[in-house]
N, CA, C and O atoms as a GROMACS GRO file, in nm:
protein
  340
    1MET      N    1   0.071  -0.126   0.014
    1MET     CA    2   0.034   0.011  -0.028
    1MET      C    3   0.108   0.098   0.024
    1MET      O    4   0.194   0.073   0.109
    2ALA      N    5   0.079   0.228  -0.029
    2ALA     CA    6   0.093   0.334  -0.062
    2ALA      C    7   0.092   0.407   0.049
    2ALA      O    8  -0.014   0.409   0.111
    3LYS      N    9   0.217   0.492   0.106
    3LYS     CA   10   0.161   0.596   0.159
    3LYS      C   11   0.103   0.748   0.132
    3LYS      O   12   0.112   0.782   0.014
    4LYS      N   13   0.059   0.819   0.198
    4LYS     CA   14  -0.001   0.972   0.154
    4LYS      C   15   0.078   0.998   0.205
    4LYS      O   16   0.142   0.944   0.295
    5SER      N   17   0.088   1.132   0.131
    5SER     CA   18   0.128   1.235   0.185
    5SER      C   19   0.056   1.349   0.223
    5SER      O   20  -0.035   1.404   0.161
    6ILE      N   21   0.137   1.399   0.402
    6ILE     CA   22   0.013   1.481   0.466
    6ILE      C   23   0.036   1.634   0.427
    6ILE      O   24  -0.018   1.725   0.490
    7LEU      N   25   0.128   1.657   0.310
    7LEU     CA   26   0.093   1.823   0.253
    7LEU      C   27  -0.019   1.787   0.184
    7LEU      O   28  -0.106   1.872   0.204
    8GLY      N   29  -0.055   1.705   0.116
    8GLY     CA   30  -0.152   1.680   0.004
    8GLY      C   31  -0.237   1.765   0.062
    8GLY      O   32  -0.276   1.866   0.004
    9ALA      N   33  -0.278   1.728   0.195
    9ALA     CA   34  -0.427   1.750   0.247
    9ALA      C   35  -0.408   1.903   0.352
    9ALA      O   36  -0.498   1.958   0.415
   10THR      N   37  -0.302   1.934   0.345
   10THR     CA   38  -0.261   2.085   0.364
   10THR      C   39  -0.393   2.213   0.276
   10THR      O   40  -0.426   2.185   0.161
   11PRO      N   41  -0.447   2.327   0.334
   11PRO     CA   42  -0.534   2.406   0.265
   11PRO      C   43  -0.438   2.474   0.122
   11PRO      O   44  -0.478   2.501   0.008
   12SER      N   45  -0.349   2.483   0.160
   12SER     CA   46  -0.212   2.586   0.048
   12SER      C   47  -0.187   2.493  -0.084
   12SER      O   48  -0.191   2.516  -0.205
   13ALA      N   49  -0.159   2.375  -0.004
   13ALA     CA   50  -0.182   2.224  -0.142
   13ALA      C   51  -0.300   2.241  -0.236
   13ALA      O   52  -0.285   2.290  -0.348
   14LYS      N   53  -0.461   2.183  -0.170
   14LYS     CA   54  -0.531   2.227  -0.220
   14LYS      C   55  -0.580   2.344  -0.290
   14LYS      O   56  -0.669   2.333  -0.374
   15LYS      N   57  -0.523   2.465  -0.257
   15LYS     CA   58  -0.540   2.575  -0.353
   15LYS      C   59  -0.466   2.580  -0.447
   15LYS      O   60  -0.516   2.614  -0.555
   16ALA      N   61  -0.327   2.551  -0.442
   16ALA     CA   62  -0.249   2.486  -0.557
   16ALA      C   63  -0.298   2.419  -0.666
   16ALA      O   64  -0.272   2.448  -0.783
   17ALA      N   65  -0.370   2.327  -0.629
   17ALA     CA   66  -0.376   2.220  -0.717
   17ALA      C   67  -0.501   2.246  -0.796
   17ALA      O   68  -0.515   2.194  -0.907
   18ALA      N   69  -0.589   2.323  -0.744
   18ALA     CA   70  -0.738   2.379  -0.782
   18ALA      C   71  -0.715   2.515  -0.856
   18ALA      O   72  -0.808   2.546  -0.930
   19ALA      N   73  -0.617   2.596  -0.851
   19ALA     CA   74  -0.612   2.731  -0.909
   19ALA      C   75  -0.629   2.641  -1.091
   19ALA      O   76  -0.566   2.550  -1.146
   20PRO      N   77  -0.743   2.725  -1.128
   20PRO     CA   78  -0.724   2.752  -1.268
   20PRO      C   79  -0.626   2.809  -1.308
   20PRO      O   80  -0.542   2.863  -1.236
   21LYS      N   81  -0.623   2.801  -1.473
   21LYS     CA   82  -0.477   2.830  -1.547
   21LYS      C   83  -0.586   2.974  -1.602
   21LYS      O   84  -0.690   2.969  -1.668
   22VAL      N   85  -0.499   3.114  -1.534
   22VAL     CA   86  -0.515   3.260  -1.626
   22VAL      C   87  -0.472   3.274  -1.805
   22VAL      O   88  -0.356   3.297  -1.840
   23VAL      N   89  -0.514   3.267  -1.842
   23VAL     CA   90  -0.572   3.320  -1.997
   23VAL      C   91  -0.514   3.478  -2.047
   23VAL      O   92  -0.582   3.565  -2.100
   24THR      N   93  -0.422   3.483  -2.025
   24THR     CA   94  -0.436   3.657  -2.060
   24THR      C   95  -0.403   3.697  -2.244
   24THR      O   96  -0.320   3.659  -2.327
   25GLU      N   97  -0.491   3.767  -2.244
   25GLU     CA   98  -0.523   3.824  -2.405
   25GLU      C   99  -0.418   3.982  -2.454
   25GLU      O  100  -0.411   4.075  -2.373
   26GLU      N  101  -0.366   3.987  -2.551
   26GLU     CA  102  -0.304   4.085  -2.618
   26GLU      C  103  -0.363   4.195  -2.570
   26GLU      O  104  -0.486   4.191  -2.561
   27LYS      N  105  -0.285   4.335  -2.522
   27LYS     CA  106  -0.362   4.421  -2.517
   27LYS      C  107  -0.367   4.478  -2.655
   27LYS      O  108  -0.278   4.453  -2.737
   28LYS      N  109  -0.493   4.569  -2.686
   28LYS     CA  110  -0.503   4.618  -2.814
   28LYS      C  111  -0.456   4.799  -2.834
   28LYS      O  112  -0.514   4.893  -2.779
   29PRO      N  113  -0.371   4.806  -2.901
   29PRO     CA  114  -0.342   4.950  -2.927
   29PRO      C  115  -0.436   5.067  -2.877
   29PRO      O  116  -0.552   5.036  -2.850
   30VAL      N  117  -0.395   5.201  -2.862
   30VAL     CA  118  -0.509   5.266  -2.821
   30VAL      C  119  -0.453   5.356  -2.894
   30VAL      O  120  -0.331   5.375  -2.890
   31GLY      N  121  -0.573   5.458  -3.007
   31GLY     CA  122  -0.504   5.535  -3.111
   31GLY      C  123  -0.428   5.537  -3.180
   31GLY      O  124  -0.358   5.437  -3.168
   32ALA      N  125  -0.380   5.635  -3.295
   32ALA     CA  126  -0.276   5.649  -3.387
   32ALA      C  127  -0.146   5.535  -3.362
   32ALA      O  128  -0.083   5.532  -3.257
   33PRO      N  129  -0.129   5.474  -3.438
   33PRO     CA  130   0.001   5.402  -3.421
   33PRO      C  131   0.092   5.513  -3.443
   33PRO      O  132   0.092   5.619  -3.505
   34LYS      N  133   0.195   5.422  -3.341
   34LYS     CA  134   0.327   5.535  -3.235
   34LYS      C  135   0.430   5.534  -3.372
   34LYS      O  136   0.438   5.418  -3.412
   35LYS      N  137   0.464   5.573  -3.408
   35LYS     CA  138   0.602   5.620  -3.497
   35LYS      C  139   0.721   5.635  -3.429
   35LYS      O  140   0.712   5.707  -3.330
   36GLY      N  141   0.824   5.591  -3.451
   36GLY     CA  142   0.960   5.609  -3.390
   36GLY      C  143   1.007   5.769  -3.377
   36GLY      O  144   1.083   5.797  -3.284
   37HIS      N  145   0.978   5.839  -3.438
   37HIS     CA  146   1.036   5.945  -3.501
   37HIS      C  147   0.874   6.056  -3.454
   37HIS      O  148   0.896   6.177  -3.441
   38ASP      N  149   0.728   6.007  -3.434
   38ASP     CA  150   0.637   6.072  -3.387
   38ASP      C  151   0.688   6.161  -3.240
   38ASP      O  152   0.738   6.107  -3.141
   39LYS      N  153   0.665   6.285  -3.252
   39LYS     CA  154   0.598   6.389  -3.074
   39LYS      C  155   0.501   6.352  -3.042
   39LYS      O  156   0.420   6.303  -3.121
   40LYS      N  157   0.476   6.366  -2.884
   40LYS     CA  158   0.363   6.374  -2.792
   40LYS      C  159   0.383   6.533  -2.749
   40LYS      O  160   0.471   6.588  -2.682
   41ILE      N  161   0.256   6.589  -2.819
   41ILE     CA  162   0.214   6.728  -2.769
   41ILE      C  163   0.088   6.757  -2.684
   41ILE      O  164  -0.013   6.691  -2.709
   42GLY      N  165   0.084   6.843  -2.593
   42GLY     CA  166  -0.045   6.813  -2.543
   42GLY      C  167  -0.148   7.017  -2.581
   42GLY      O  168  -0.133   7.136  -2.609
   43ILE      N  169  -0.221   6.932  -2.558
   43ILE     CA  170  -0.338   7.080  -2.626
   43ILE      C  171  -0.474   7.118  -2.536
   43ILE      O  172  -0.549   7.021  -2.539
   44TYR      N  173  -0.527   7.223  -2.461
   44TYR     CA  174  -0.626   7.250  -2.462
   44TYR      C  175  -0.674   7.345  -2.556
   44TYR      O  176  -0.625   7.441  -2.615
   45VAL      N  177  -0.830   7.265  -2.550
   45VAL     CA  178  -0.952   7.248  -2.610
   45VAL      C  179  -1.029   7.331  -2.565
   45VAL      O  180  -1.028   7.337  -2.442
   46PRO      N  181  -1.135   7.438  -2.648
   46PRO     CA  182  -1.244   7.450  -2.525
   46PRO      C  183  -1.339   7.289  -2.542
   46PRO      O  184  -1.308   7.205  -2.626
   47ALA      N  185  -1.444   7.272  -2.454
   47ALA     CA  186  -1.504   7.176  -2.429
   47ALA      C  187  -1.596   7.119  -2.586
   47ALA      O  188  -1.602   7.005  -2.631
   48GLU      N  189  -1.666   7.256  -2.644
   48GLU     CA  190  -1.712   7.204  -2.771
   48GLU      C  191  -1.646   7.165  -2.902
   48GLU      O  192  -1.697   7.115  -3.002
   49THR      N  193  -1.503   7.204  -2.873
   49THR     CA  194  -1.398   7.161  -2.990
   49THR      C  195  -1.354   7.014  -2.942
   49THR      O  196  -1.320   6.923  -3.018
   50TRP      N  197  -1.358   7.009  -2.856
   50TRP     CA  198  -1.343   6.843  -2.782
   50TRP      C  199  -1.469   6.740  -2.842
   50TRP      O  200  -1.450   6.660  -2.934
   51LYS      N  201  -1.582   6.756  -2.780
   51LYS     CA  202  -1.714   6.708  -2.856
   51LYS      C  203  -1.686   6.731  -2.987
   51LYS      O  204  -1.598   6.649  -3.015
   52ALA      N  205  -1.713   6.799  -3.085
   52ALA     CA  206  -1.734   6.792  -3.224
   52ALA      C  207  -1.574   6.719  -3.243
   52ALA      O  208  -1.590   6.647  -3.341
   53LEU      N  209  -1.457   6.706  -3.206
   53LEU     CA  210  -1.342   6.641  -3.238
   53LEU      C  211  -1.401   6.474  -3.259
   53LEU      O  212  -1.412   6.394  -3.352
   54GLN      N  213  -1.434   6.480  -3.091
   54GLN     CA  214  -1.505   6.315  -3.044
   54GLN      C  215  -1.600   6.250  -3.189
   54GLN      O  216  -1.580   6.141  -3.243
   55HIS      N  217  -1.725   6.374  -3.235
   55HIS     CA  218  -1.800   6.313  -3.327
   55HIS      C  219  -1.732   6.279  -3.482
   55HIS      O  220  -1.732   6.188  -3.565
   56GLN      N  221  -1.677   6.413  -3.466
   56GLN     CA  222  -1.593   6.375  -3.621
   56GLN      C  223  -1.529   6.256  -3.634
   56GLN      O  224  -1.555   6.186  -3.732
   57LYS      N  225  -1.421   6.207  -3.523
   57LYS     CA  226  -1.371   6.050  -3.530
   57LYS      C  227  -1.428   5.918  -3.502
   57LYS      O  228  -1.356   5.818  -3.497
   58ILE      N  229  -1.600   5.914  -3.478
   58ILE     CA  230  -1.637   5.822  -3.497
   58ILE      C  231  -1.654   5.819  -3.613
   58ILE      O  232  -1.610   5.720  -3.672
   59GLN      N  233  -1.747   5.958  -3.717
   59GLN     CA  234  -1.760   5.938  -3.831
   59GLN      C  235  -1.662   5.898  -3.919
   59GLN      O  236  -1.693   5.813  -4.002
   60GLU      N  237  -1.492   5.964  -3.920
   60GLU     CA  238  -1.430   5.902  -3.966
   60GLU      C  239  -1.398   5.757  -3.964
   60GLU      O  240  -1.356   5.692  -4.060
   61GLU      N  241  -1.419   5.718  -3.854
   61GLU     CA  242  -1.348   5.602  -3.829
   61GLU      C  243  -1.167   5.609  -3.819
   61GLU      O  244  -1.089   5.516  -3.838
   62ARG      N  245  -1.146   5.710  -3.794
   62ARG     CA  246  -0.985   5.734  -3.740
   62ARG      C  247  -0.941   5.797  -3.644
   62ARG      O  248  -1.015   5.886  -3.602
   63PRO      N  249  -0.794   5.771  -3.567
   63PRO     CA  250  -0.790   5.852  -3.480
   63PRO      C  251  -0.781   5.993  -3.459
   63PRO      O  252  -0.729   6.067  -3.543
   64VAL      N  253  -0.843   6.048  -3.318
   64VAL     CA  254  -0.811   6.174  -3.311
   64VAL      C  255  -0.660   6.297  -3.383
   64VAL      O  256  -0.665   6.399  -3.451
   65SER      N  257  -0.540   6.214  -3.323
   65SER     CA  258  -0.443   6.246  -3.376
   65SER      C  259  -0.440   6.266  -3.561
   65SER      O  260  -0.410   6.363  -3.630
   66ASP      N  261  -0.465   6.186  -3.580
   66ASP     CA  262  -0.488   6.154  -3.743
   66ASP      C  263  -0.590   6.286  -3.765
   66ASP      O  264  -0.532   6.386  -3.806
   67ILE      N  265  -0.696   6.294  -3.750
   67ILE     CA  266  -0.746   6.467  -3.744
   67ILE      C  267  -0.701   6.531  -3.783
   67ILE      O  268  -0.674   6.552  -3.901
   68VAL      N  269  -0.661   6.626  -3.612
   68VAL     CA  270  -0.572   6.692  -3.602
   68VAL      C  271  -0.451   6.697  -3.662
   68VAL      O  272  -0.420   6.802  -3.718
   69ASN      N  273  -0.366   6.591  -3.664
   69ASN     CA  274  -0.244   6.621  -3.770
   69ASN      C  275  -0.296   6.668  -3.932
   69ASN      O  276  -0.226   6.740  -4.003
   70ALA      N  277  -0.412   6.622  -3.969
   70ALA     CA  278  -0.431   6.665  -4.140
   70ALA      C  279  -0.449   6.811  -4.068
   70ALA      O  280  -0.365   6.901  -4.077
   71ALA      N  281  -0.546   6.818  -4.010
   71ALA     CA  282  -0.630   7.035  -4.006
   71ALA      C  283  -0.412   7.082  -3.916
   71ALA      O  284  -0.406   7.196  -3.962
   72ILE      N  285  -0.318   7.071  -3.863
   72ILE     CA  286  -0.190   7.083  -3.861
   72ILE      C  287  -0.129   7.127  -4.002
   72ILE      O  288  -0.092   7.231  -4.057
   73ASN      N  289  -0.137   7.012  -4.026
   73ASN     CA  290  -0.078   7.035  -4.214
   73ASN      C  291  -0.129   7.092  -4.315
   73ASN      O  292  -0.064   7.133  -4.411
   74ALA      N  293  -0.256   7.100  -4.300
   74ALA     CA  294  -0.342   7.228  -4.345
   74ALA      C  295  -0.337   7.323  -4.306
   74ALA      O  296  -0.414   7.393  -4.372
   75TYR      N  297  -0.288   7.379  -4.230
   75TYR     CA  298  -0.319   7.521  -4.177
   75TYR      C  299  -0.162   7.552  -4.195
   75TYR      O  300  -0.146   7.672  -4.214
   76LEU      N  301  -0.010   7.464  -4.196
   76LEU     CA  302   0.092   7.505  -4.230
   76LEU      C  303   0.098   7.508  -4.371
   76LEU      O  304   0.174   7.594  -4.416
   77LYS      N  305   0.022   7.417  -4.476
   77LYS     CA  306   0.056   7.475  -4.625
   77LYS      C  307  -0.028   7.591  -4.661
   77LYS      O  308   0.001   7.652  -4.764
   78SER      N  309  -0.168   7.644  -4.561
   78SER     CA  310  -0.240   7.738  -4.645
   78SER      C  311  -0.108   7.903  -4.568
   78SER      O  312  -0.112   8.015  -4.620
   79VAL      N  313  -0.024   7.872  -4.460
   79VAL     CA  314  -0.006   8.019  -4.439
   79VAL      C  315   0.175   7.993  -4.464
   79VAL      O  316   0.264   8.049  -4.400
   80GLY      N  317   0.195   7.889  -4.583
   80GLY     CA  318   0.325   7.906  -4.637
   80GLY      C  319   0.433   7.838  -4.531
   80GLY      O  320   0.556   7.835  -4.544
   81GLY      N  321   0.369   7.796  -4.442
   81GLY     CA  322   0.537   7.730  -4.317
   81GLY      C  323   0.544   7.610  -4.369
   81GLY      O  324   0.489   7.578  -4.474
   82PRO      N  325   0.624   7.523  -4.285
   82PRO     CA  326   0.694   7.409  -4.344
   82PRO      C  327   0.578   7.347  -4.353
   82PRO      O  328   0.462   7.382  -4.328
   83GLU      N  329   0.620   7.261  -4.388
   83GLU     CA  330   0.489   7.097  -4.389
   83GLU      C  331   0.587   6.995  -4.368
   83GLU      O  332   0.699   6.962  -4.408
   84ALA      N  333   0.454   6.944  -4.253
   84ALA     CA  334   0.538   6.783  -4.235
   84ALA      C  335   0.536   6.690  -4.315
   84ALA      O  336   0.431   6.673  -4.376
   85LYS      N  337   0.637   6.609  -4.338
   85LYS     CA  338   0.679   6.513  -4.416
   85LYS      C  339   0.541   6.369  -4.432
   85LYS      O  340   0.562   6.270  -4.501
   0.00000   0.00000   0.00000
């Protein structure tokens, strides 16, 4: 007859044996994909502008960063400033 281990009867051993395996999912990136040469800036806008950008983001199905970048590039082109590549 085989001997039973007294360690198998301890509460911690039971928890370890009954612990379910945890499956982790990869986090999906939020916002525009970052490139190595991109720089982050912060701006303050009125609440109405922020709301309009959120609605536009949904309508165009693209990140706010892309919308703001397009607006900045159009502005720089219209005033003859250096255009972003």
